N, CA, C and O atoms as CSV, one atom per row, in Angstrom:
chain,resi,resn,atom,element,x,y,z
A,1,MET,N,N,-4.198,9.847,2.609
A,1,MET,CA,C,-4.335,9.078,3.800
A,1,MET,C,C,-3.304,7.933,3.622
A,1,MET,O,O,-3.168,7.384,2.530
A,2,ALA,N,N,-2.586,7.586,4.704
A,2,ALA,CA,C,-1.619,6.489,4.670
A,2,ALA,C,C,-2.269,5.243,5.209
A,2,ALA,O,O,-2.972,5.297,6.218
A,3,SER,N,N,-2.043,4.093,4.541
A,3,SER,CA,C,-2.532,2.846,5.124
A,3,SER,C,C,-1.695,2.449,6.322
A,3,SER,O,O,-0.529,2.839,6.385
A,4,LEU,N,N,-2.201,1.721,7.245
A,4,LEU,CA,C,-1.469,1.326,8.409
A,4,LEU,C,C,-0.952,-0.077,8.270
A,4,LEU,O,O,-1.725,-1.034,8.304
A,5,ILE,N,N,0.306,-0.210,8.118
A,5,ILE,CA,C,0.939,-1.544,7.944
A,5,ILE,C,C,2.052,-1.693,8.944
A,5,ILE,O,O,2.841,-0.768,9.139
A,6,SER,N,N,2.128,-2.814,9.568
A,6,SER,CA,C,3.275,-3.182,10.399
A,6,SER,C,C,2.966,-4.432,11.174
A,6,SER,O,O,3.114,-4.456,12.396
A,7,PHE,N,N,2.541,-5.468,10.492
A,7,PHE,CA,C,2.245,-6.699,11.243
A,7,PHE,C,C,3.488,-7.585,11.362
A,7,PHE,O,O,3.448,-8.627,12.017
A,8,GLN,N,N,4.646,-7.149,10.696
A,8,GLN,CA,C,5.841,-7.911,10.830
A,8,GLN,C,C,6.851,-7.152,11.633
A,8,GLN,O,O,7.163,-6.020,11.263
A,9,PRO,N,N,7.395,-7.690,12.717
A,9,PRO,CA,C,8.299,-6.959,13.565
A,9,PRO,C,C,9.607,-6.616,12.853
A,9,PRO,O,O,10.322,-5.740,13.339
A,10,SER,N,N,9.958,-7.236,11.759
A,10,SER,CA,C,11.209,-6.967,11.092
A,10,SER,C,C,11.182,-5.554,10.484
A,10,SER,O,O,12.242,-5.003,10.184
A,11,GLY,N,N,10.014,-4.966,10.300
A,11,GLY,CA,C,9.864,-3.615,9.689
A,11,GLY,C,C,10.093,-3.585,8.235
A,11,GLY,O,O,10.339,-2.508,7.690
A,12,ARG,N,N,10.028,-4.742,7.525
A,12,ARG,CA,C,10.273,-4.765,6.106
A,12,ARG,C,C,9.173,-4.167,5.273
A,12,ARG,O,O,9.419,-3.836,4.113
A,13,TYR,N,N,7.990,-4.010,5.785
A,13,TYR,CA,C,6.865,-3.380,5.104
A,13,TYR,C,C,6.791,-1.921,5.427
A,13,TYR,O,O,7.010,-1.544,6.578
A,14,GLN,N,N,6.502,-1.109,4.500
A,14,GLN,CA,C,6.329,0.298,4.754
A,14,GLN,C,C,5.020,0.676,4.125
A,14,GLN,O,O,4.662,0.153,3.070
A,15,PRO,N,N,4.269,1.610,4.777
A,15,PRO,CA,C,2.953,2.023,4.238
A,15,PRO,C,C,3.115,2.796,2.979
A,15,PRO,O,O,4.126,3.477,2.805
A,16,SER,N,N,2.147,2.722,2.072
A,16,SER,CA,C,2.155,3.468,0.858
A,16,SER,C,C,1.026,4.484,0.925
A,16,SER,O,O,0.101,4.298,1.716
A,17,ARG,N,N,1.057,5.498,0.170
A,17,ARG,CA,C,-0.021,6.510,0.110
A,17,ARG,C,C,-1.232,5.888,-0.560
A,17,ARG,O,O,-1.054,5.088,-1.478
A,18,ARG,N,N,-2.446,6.207,-0.158
A,18,ARG,CA,C,-3.626,5.607,-0.680
A,18,ARG,C,C,-4.504,6.702,-1.224
A,18,ARG,O,O,-4.855,7.634,-0.500
A,19,SER,N,N,-4.866,6.606,-2.487
A,19,SER,CA,C,-5.741,7.585,-3.116
A,19,SER,C,C,-7.186,7.131,-2.813
A,19,SER,O,O,-7.407,6.034,-2.300
A,20,ARG,N,N,-8.153,7.990,-3.139
A,20,ARG,CA,C,-9.568,7.642,-2.897
A,20,ARG,C,C,-9.949,6.445,-3.786
A,20,ARG,O,O,-10.666,5.539,-3.362
A,21,ALA,N,N,-9.461,6.470,-4.999
A,21,ALA,CA,C,-9.784,5.359,-5.944
A,21,ALA,C,C,-9.294,4.041,-5.364
A,21,ALA,O,O,-10.013,3.042,-5.371
A,22,VAL,N,N,-8.071,4.047,-4.864
A,22,VAL,CA,C,-7.471,2.827,-4.276
A,22,VAL,C,C,-8.250,2.408,-3.063
A,22,VAL,O,O,-8.510,1.222,-2.858
A,23,ALA,N,N,-8.639,3.419,-2.219
A,23,ALA,CA,C,-9.435,3.068,-1.042
A,23,ALA,C,C,-10.831,2.467,-1.423
A,23,ALA,O,O,-11.297,1.548,-0.750
A,24,ARG,N,N,-11.460,2.953,-2.437
A,24,ARG,CA,C,-12.728,2.376,-2.930
A,24,ARG,C,C,-12.506,0.974,-3.412
A,24,ARG,O,O,-13.308,0.088,-3.121
A,25,HIS,N,N,-11.407,0.738,-4.164
A,25,HIS,CA,C,-11.153,-0.637,-4.728
A,25,HIS,C,C,-10.805,-1.568,-3.533
A,25,HIS,O,O,-11.213,-2.729,-3.565
A,26,ALA,N,N,-10.087,-1.130,-2.499
A,26,ALA,CA,C,-9.790,-1.901,-1.330
A,26,ALA,C,C,-11.110,-2.268,-0.638
A,26,ALA,O,O,-11.275,-3.404,-0.194
A,27,ALA,N,N,-12.023,-1.346,-0.544
A,27,ALA,CA,C,-13.328,-1.658,0.076
A,27,ALA,C,C,-14.134,-2.714,-0.719
A,27,ALA,O,O,-14.825,-3.541,-0.123
A,28,LEU,N,N,-14.044,-2.681,-2.027
A,28,LEU,CA,C,-14.673,-3.736,-2.814
A,28,LEU,C,C,-14.060,-5.097,-2.632
A,28,LEU,O,O,-14.756,-6.111,-2.591
A,29,LEU,N,N,-12.723,-5.108,-2.521
A,29,LEU,CA,C,-12.017,-6.377,-2.240
A,29,LEU,C,C,-12.358,-6.921,-0.835
A,29,LEU,O,O,-12.498,-8.127,-0.630
A,30,LYS,N,N,-12.486,-5.990,0.113
A,30,LYS,CA,C,-12.871,-6.484,1.463
A,30,LYS,C,C,-14.267,-7.145,1.353
A,30,LYS,O,O,-14.459,-8.249,1.862
A,31,SER,N,N,-15.243,-6.480,0.691
A,31,SER,CA,C,-16.569,-7.058,0.578
A,31,SER,C,C,-16.549,-8.354,-0.115
A,31,SER,O,O,-17.273,-9.267,0.280
A,32,PHE,N,N,-15.716,-8.500,-1.188
A,32,PHE,CA,C,-15.631,-9.797,-1.927
A,32,PHE,C,C,-15.104,-10.891,-0.968
A,32,PHE,O,O,-15.664,-11.986,-0.921
A,33,VAL,N,N,-14.031,-10.600,-0.206
A,33,VAL,CA,C,-13.484,-11.585,0.725
A,33,VAL,C,C,-14.552,-12.014,1.729
A,33,VAL,O,O,-14.766,-13.206,1.953
A,34,ALA,N,N,-15.209,-11.044,2.321
A,34,ALA,CA,C,-16.236,-11.320,3.361
A,34,ALA,C,C,-17.358,-12.155,2.802
A,34,ALA,O,O,-17.808,-13.113,3.430
A,35,ASP,N,N,-17.812,-11.788,1.608
A,35,ASP,CA,C,-18.883,-12.580,0.946
A,35,ASP,C,C,-18.442,-14.008,0.621
A,35,ASP,O,O,-19.119,-14.989,0.928
A,36,ARG,N,N,-17.236,-14.071,-0.035
A,36,ARG,CA,C,-16.741,-15.360,-0.462
A,36,ARG,C,C,-16.469,-16.324,0.720
A,36,ARG,O,O,-16.656,-17.531,0.564
A,37,LEU,N,N,-16.037,-15.827,1.886
A,37,LEU,CA,C,-15.820,-16.682,3.017
A,37,LEU,C,C,-17.021,-16.743,3.969
A,37,LEU,O,O,-17.000,-17.423,4.996
A,38,LYS,N,N,-18.046,-16.019,3.593
A,38,LYS,CA,C,-19.275,-15.970,4.453
A,38,LYS,C,C,-18.970,-15.591,5.875
A,38,LYS,O,O,-19.423,-16.227,6.827
A,39,LEU,N,N,-18.160,-14.495,6.004
A,39,LEU,CA,C,-17.709,-14.036,7.321
A,39,LEU,C,C,-18.817,-13.418,8.114
A,39,LEU,O,O,-19.690,-12.785,7.520
A,40,SER,N,N,-18.844,-13.554,9.390
A,40,SER,CA,C,-19.858,-12.940,10.229
A,40,SER,C,C,-19.371,-11.532,10.561
A,40,SER,O,O,-18.244,-11.134,10.267
A,41,ASP,N,N,-20.305,-10.796,11.201
A,41,ASP,CA,C,-20.009,-9.369,11.567
A,41,ASP,C,C,-18.876,-9.210,12.558
A,41,ASP,O,O,-18.285,-8.133,12.633
A,42,ASP,N,N,-18.543,-10.261,13.336
A,42,ASP,CA,C,-17.458,-10.151,14.318
A,42,ASP,C,C,-16.076,-10.505,13.663
A,42,ASP,O,O,-15.091,-10.675,14.380
A,43,CYS,N,N,-16.014,-10.607,12.400
A,43,CYS,CA,C,-14.737,-10.783,11.669
A,43,CYS,C,C,-14.324,-9.446,11.012
A,43,CYS,O,O,-15.150,-8.596,10.679
A,44,THR,N,N,-13.010,-9.321,10.849
A,44,THR,CA,C,-12.466,-8.097,10.204
A,44,THR,C,C,-11.602,-8.478,9.049
A,44,THR,O,O,-10.836,-9.440,9.111
A,45,VAL,N,N,-11.731,-7.700,7.963
A,45,VAL,CA,C,-10.835,-7.920,6.801
A,45,VAL,C,C,-10.143,-6.632,6.539
A,45,VAL,O,O,-10.778,-5.581,6.451
A,46,SER,N,N,-8.807,-6.695,6.410
A,46,SER,CA,C,-7.991,-5.549,6.134
A,46,SER,C,C,-7.322,-5.750,4.790
A,46,SER,O,O,-6.761,-6.809,4.513
A,47,VAL,N,N,-7.390,-4.688,3.931
A,47,VAL,CA,C,-6.710,-4.722,2.629
A,47,VAL,C,C,-5.824,-3.526,2.552
A,47,VAL,O,O,-6.268,-2.379,2.614
A,48,ASN,N,N,-4.531,-3.823,2.411
A,48,ASN,CA,C,-3.559,-2.715,2.400
A,48,ASN,C,C,-2.535,-2.887,1.263
A,48,ASN,O,O,-2.154,-4.000,0.902
A,49,GLU,N,N,-2.124,-1.779,0.737
A,49,GLU,CA,C,-1.049,-1.788,-0.270
A,49,GLU,C,C,0.233,-1.381,0.465
A,49,GLU,O,O,0.250,-0.396,1.203
A,50,VAL,N,N,1.277,-2.133,0.257
A,50,VAL,CA,C,2.484,-1.894,0.961
A,50,VAL,C,C,3.714,-1.874,0.009
A,50,VAL,O,O,3.732,-2.529,-1.033
A,51,ARG,N,N,4.696,-1.119,0.409
A,51,ARG,CA,C,5.945,-1.085,-0.327
A,51,ARG,C,C,6.841,-2.093,0.362
A,51,ARG,O,O,6.917,-2.104,1.591
A,52,CYS,N,N,7.516,-2.934,-0.388
A,52,CYS,CA,C,8.375,-3.957,0.173
A,52,CYS,C,C,9.843,-3.557,-0.159
A,52,CYS,O,O,10.195,-3.281,-1.305
A,53,ALA,N,N,10.656,-3.543,0.892
A,53,ALA,CA,C,12.010,-3.132,0.747
A,53,ALA,C,C,12.969,-4.336,0.518
A,53,ALA,O,O,14.178,-4.152,0.378
A,54,GLU,N,N,12.430,-5.515,0.484
A,54,GLU,CA,C,13.308,-6.692,0.291
A,54,GLU,C,C,13.702,-6.831,-1.196
A,54,GLU,O,O,12.920,-6.481,-2.080
A,55,PRO,N,N,14.892,-7.334,-1.459
A,55,PRO,CA,C,15.326,-7.544,-2.860
A,55,PRO,C,C,14.401,-8.549,-3.492
A,55,PRO,O,O,13.980,-9.514,-2.854
A,56,GLY,N,N,14.080,-8.315,-4.770
A,56,GLY,CA,C,13.197,-9.287,-5.502
A,56,GLY,C,C,11.746,-9.123,-5.248
A,56,GLY,O,O,10.931,-9.780,-5.895
A,57,CYS,N,N,11.379,-8.259,-4.317
A,57,CYS,CA,C,10.004,-8.042,-3.986
A,57,CYS,C,C,9.461,-6.947,-4.911
A,57,CYS,O,O,10.182,-6.003,-5.236
A,58,PRO,N,N,8.217,-7.063,-5.331
A,58,PRO,CA,C,7.693,-5.967,-6.174
A,58,PRO,C,C,7.596,-4.702,-5.393
A,58,PRO,O,O,7.524,-4.716,-4.165
A,59,ASP,N,N,7.592,-3.581,-6.119
A,59,ASP,CA,C,7.575,-2.276,-5.438
A,59,ASP,C,C,6.324,-2.135,-4.598
A,59,ASP,O,O,6.367,-1.680,-3.455
A,60,LEU,N,N,5.189,-2.543,-5.198
A,60,LEU,CA,C,3.910,-2.461,-4.357
A,60,LEU,C,C,3.272,-3.838,-4.412
A,60,LEU,O,O,3.279,-4.519,-5.438
A,61,GLU,N,N,2.724,-4.217,-3.278
A,61,GLU,CA,C,2.007,-5.485,-3.207
A,61,GLU,C,C,0.796,-5.237,-2.278
A,61,GLU,O,O,0.742,-4.271,-1.517
A,62,THR,N,N,-0.167,-6.167,-2.390
A,62,THR,CA,C,-1.359,-6.084,-1.589
A,62,THR,C,C,-1.319,-7.141,-0.488
A,62,THR,O,O,-1.019,-8.303,-0.762
A,63,VAL,N,N,-1.618,-6.755,0.746
A,63,VAL,CA,C,-1.699,-7.648,1.850
A,63,VAL,C,C,-3.118,-7.612,2.384
A,63,VAL,O,O,-3.647,-6.549,2.707
A,64,ILE,N,N,-3.745,-8.818,2.475
A,64,ILE,CA,C,-5.088,-8.968,2.986
A,64,ILE,C,C,-4.975,-9.745,4.217
A,64,ILE,O,O,-4.360,-10.811,4.201
A,65,VAL,N,N,-5.545,-9.276,5.337
A,65,VAL,CA,C,-5.513,-10.002,6.620
A,65,VAL,C,C,-6.950,-10.178,7.016
A,65,VAL,O,O,-7.742,-9.238,6.953
A,66,ILE,N,N,-7.309,-11.440,7.444
A,66,ILE,CA,C,-8.628,-11.762,7.851
A,66,ILE,C,C,-8.542,-12.271,9.299
A,66,ILE,O,O,-7.923,-13.292,9.600
A,67,TRP,N,N,-9.212,-11.484,10.188
A,67,TRP,CA,C,-9.267,-11.785,11.598
A,67,TRP,C,C,-10.615,-12.390,11.876
A,67,TRP,O,O,-11.652,-11.816,11.543
A,68,ARG,N,N,-10.595,-13.613,12.519
A,68,ARG,CA,C,-11.790,-14.250,12.965
A,68,ARG,C,C,-11.603,-14.595,14.455
A,68,ARG,O,O,-10.497,-14.906,14.897
A,69,PRO,N,N,-12.734,-14.531,15.235
A,69,PRO,CA,C,-12.592,-14.823,16.646
A,69,PRO,C,C,-12.018,-16.194,16.900
A,69,PRO,O,O,-12.386,-17.148,16.214
A,70,SER,N,N,-11.150,-16.321,17.839
A,70,SER,CA,C,-10.591,-17.559,18.299
A,70,SER,C,C,-9.769,-18.268,17.197
A,70,SER,O,O,-9.589,-19.485,17.244
A,71,GLN,N,N,-9.290,-17.523,16.242
A,71,GLN,CA,C,-8.475,-18.125,15.212
A,71,GLN,C,C,-7.297,-17.263,14.933
A,71,GLN,O,O,-7.358,-16.057,15.171
A,72,GLU,N,N,-6.192,-17.833,14.424
A,72,GLU,CA,C,-5.048,-17.054,14.010
A,72,GLU,C,C,-5.445,-16.258,12.786
A,72,GLU,O,O,-6.240,-16.724,11.970
A,73,PRO,N,N,-4.891,-15.047,12.649
A,73,PRO,CA,C,-5.197,-14.273,11.458
A,73,PRO,C,C,-4.740,-15.000,10.164
A,73,PRO,O,O,-3.687,-15.639,10.148
A,74,LEU,N,N,-5.512,-14.897,9.126
A,74,LEU,CA,C,-5.157,-15.449,7.803
A,74,LEU,C,C,-4.570,-14.279,7.048
A,74,LEU,O,O,-5.223,-13.248,6.885
A,75,ARG,N,N,-3.326,-14.434,6.579
A,75,ARG,CA,C,-2.633,-13.377,5.817
A,75,ARG,C,C,-2.474,-13.871,4.354
A,75,ARG,O,O,-1.952,-14.954,4.087
A,76,LEU,N,N,-2.938,-13.043,3.463
A,76,LEU,CA,C,-2.838,-13.326,1.990
A,76,LEU,C,C,-1.988,-12.254,1.380
A,76,LEU,O,O,-2.089,-11.093,1.778
A,77,ARG,N,N,-1.163,-12.591,0.442
A,77,ARG,CA,C,-0.284,-11.646,-0.195
A,77,ARG,C,C,-0.449,-11.796,-1.723
A,77,ARG,O,O,-0.305,-12.890,-2.270
A,78,CYS,N,N,-0.751,-10.676,-2.391
A,78,CYS,CA,C,-0.855,-10.607,-3.850
A,78,CYS,C,C,0.219,-9.655,-4.347
A,78,CYS,O,O,0.340,-8.525,-3.873
A,79,LEU,N,N,0.968,-10.116,-5.277
A,79,LEU,CA,C,2.147,-9.330,-5.771
A,79,LEU,C,C,1.769,-8.325,-6.776
A,79,LEU,O,O,2.436,-8.233,-7.807
A,80,LYS,N,N,0.682,-7.509,-6.548
A,80,LYS,CA,C,0.220,-6.449,-7.371
A,80,LYS,C,C,-0.265,-5.331,-6.463
A,80,LYS,O,O,-0.601,-5.549,-5.299
A,81,PRO,N,N,-0.294,-4.113,-7.034
A,81,PRO,CA,C,-0.872,-3.001,-6.300
A,81,PRO,C,C,-2.413,-3.266,-6.116
A,81,PRO,O,O,-3.024,-4.030,-6.864
A,82,VAL,N,N,-2.998,-2.597,-5.086
A,82,VAL,CA,C,-4.442,-2.835,-4.838
A,82,VAL,C,C,-5.280,-2.639,-6.054
A,82,VAL,O,O,-6.138,-3.468,-6.357
A,83,ALA,N,N,-5.048,-1.525,-6.789
A,83,ALA,CA,C,-5.922,-1.275,-7.959
A,83,ALA,C,C,-5.848,-2.332,-9.021
A,83,ALA,O,O,-6.763,-2.439,-9.839
A,84,ALA,N,N,-4.787,-3.128,-9.045
A,84,ALA,CA,C,-4.670,-4.179,-10.090
A,84,ALA,C,C,-5.183,-5.521,-9.610
A,84,ALA,O,O,-5.256,-6.446,-10.418
A,85,VAL,N,N,-5.545,-5.688,-8.348
A,85,VAL,CA,C,-6.017,-6.963,-7.830
A,85,VAL,C,C,-7.478,-7.162,-8.241
A,85,VAL,O,O,-8.306,-6.258,-8.129
A,86,THR,N,N,-7.761,-8.369,-8.717
A,86,THR,CA,C,-9.066,-8.712,-9.168
A,86,THR,C,C,-9.695,-9.721,-8.221
A,86,THR,O,O,-9.031,-10.290,-7.354
A,87,GLU,N,N,-10.970,-9.923,-8.404
A,87,GLU,CA,C,-11.662,-10.975,-7.642
A,87,GLU,C,C,-11.057,-12.347,-7.933
A,87,GLU,O,O,-10.967,-13.193,-7.044
A,88,GLU,N,N,-10.654,-12.556,-9.153
A,88,GLU,CA,C,-10.078,-13.864,-9.526
A,88,GLU,C,C,-8.710,-14.061,-8.801
A,88,GLU,O,O,-8.389,-15.177,-8.393
A,89,ASP,N,N,-7.909,-12.973,-8.642
A,89,ASP,CA,C,-6.686,-13.043,-7.888
A,89,ASP,C,C,-6.928,-13.559,-6.463
A,89,ASP,O,O,-6.240,-14.444,-5.954
A,90,ILE,N,N,-7.948,-12.948,-5.859
A,90,ILE,CA,C,-8.249,-13.287,-4.463
A,90,ILE,C,C,-8.805,-14.689,-4.377
A,90,ILE,O,O,-8.481,-15.421,-3.442
A,91,ALA,N,N,-9.627,-15.082,-5.323
A,91,ALA,CA,C,-10.201,-16.457,-5.325
A,91,ALA,C,C,-9.110,-17.471,-5.393
A,91,ALA,O,O,-9.217,-18.541,-4.794
A,92,LEU,N,N,-8.018,-17.151,-6.138
A,92,LEU,CA,C,-6.926,-18.143,-6.255
A,92,LEU,C,C,-6.154,-18.210,-4.852
A,92,LEU,O,O,-5.625,-19.262,-4.492
A,93,LEU,N,N,-6.114,-17.137,-4.136
A,93,LEU,CA,C,-5.438,-17.120,-2.861
A,93,LEU,C,C,-6.213,-17.813,-1.758
A,93,LEU,O,O,-5.636,-18.333,-0.803
A,94,LEU,N,N,-7.566,-17.811,-1.909
A,94,LEU,CA,C,-8.421,-18.423,-0.903
A,94,LEU,C,C,-8.527,-19.925,-1.211
A,94,LEU,O,O,-9.204,-20.657,-0.489
């Protein structure tokens, strides 16, 4: 299954292939973000692993987007593949 990435009109992000293990880890990270921020059911958290084509960018990085009603989306970027992202990494971004 491919993740769906394309929130930047420049097209610099490309989707990467997602294994079941990566999908499970992404789901755990989503739950951690939702719990940590005490998000309500009308909020959405997206965790995706992307390939970055820009020079100096890591091959794979994790992009977390949090959508809350009546607010701009909060975009977090961790310079690691999804499987390597820890709760501590996310806590530092929040």
